[in-house]
C-alpha positions in Angstrom: 88.1 -12.6 141.6 87.0 -10.3 138.8 83.6 -8.2 140.2 81.8 -7.5 136.5 80.0 -3.8 137.6 78.5 -3.9 133.6 81.0 -0.6 133.5 83.4 -0.9 130.2 86.7 1.3 130.2 87.3 3.9 127.4 89.1 1.3 125.8 86.8 -1.5 126.0 83.7 1.2 124.5 86.1 2.3 121.8 87.0 -1.2 120.7 83.3 -2.1 120.7 82.6 1.0 118.4 85.6 0.5 115.8 83.8 -3.5 115.7 80.2 -1.9 115.1 81.7 0.5 112.6 83.8 -2.1 110.7 80.3 -3.8 110.3 78.3 -1.6 109.1 81.0 -0.5 106.8 81.2 -3.8 105.4 77.6 -3.6 104.6 77.4 -0.4 102.6 77.5 -0.4 99.1 80.6 1.2 97.2 77.9 4.2 96.6 77.0 4.5 100.1 81.0 4.3 100.7 82.0 7.1 98.8 79.4 8.9 100.3 80.6 8.3 103.9 84.1 8.8 102.7 83.6 12.7 101.3 81.1 13.3 104.8 84.3 12.3 106.7 86.3 14.0 104.6 84.1 17.1 105.3 84.6 16.3 108.7 88.6 15.9 109.3 88.7 19.1 107.0 86.2 21.0 109.6 88.7 19.9 112.2 91.9 19.7 111.2 93.2 23.1 109.5 94.7 22.9 106.8 94.1 19.5 105.8 96.9 17.3 104.6 96.7 14.4 102.3 97.0 12.2 104.9 94.1 13.0 106.3 92.3 12.8 103.3 94.2 9.3 102.1 94.2 7.4 105.2 89.9 7.2 104.9 
């Protein structure tokens, strides 16, 4: 018997966030996607030193 507590595991939470992101991404226009990619590249560059080509092109 499974008792539902309302709490989600980190994996379930991450899967839900990824699903929400994909849904949101599909609704963006091309111009908005370009802006988002630039923002993500900046974020990656701040976190990873030095940035690699793989980091940028995997977006």
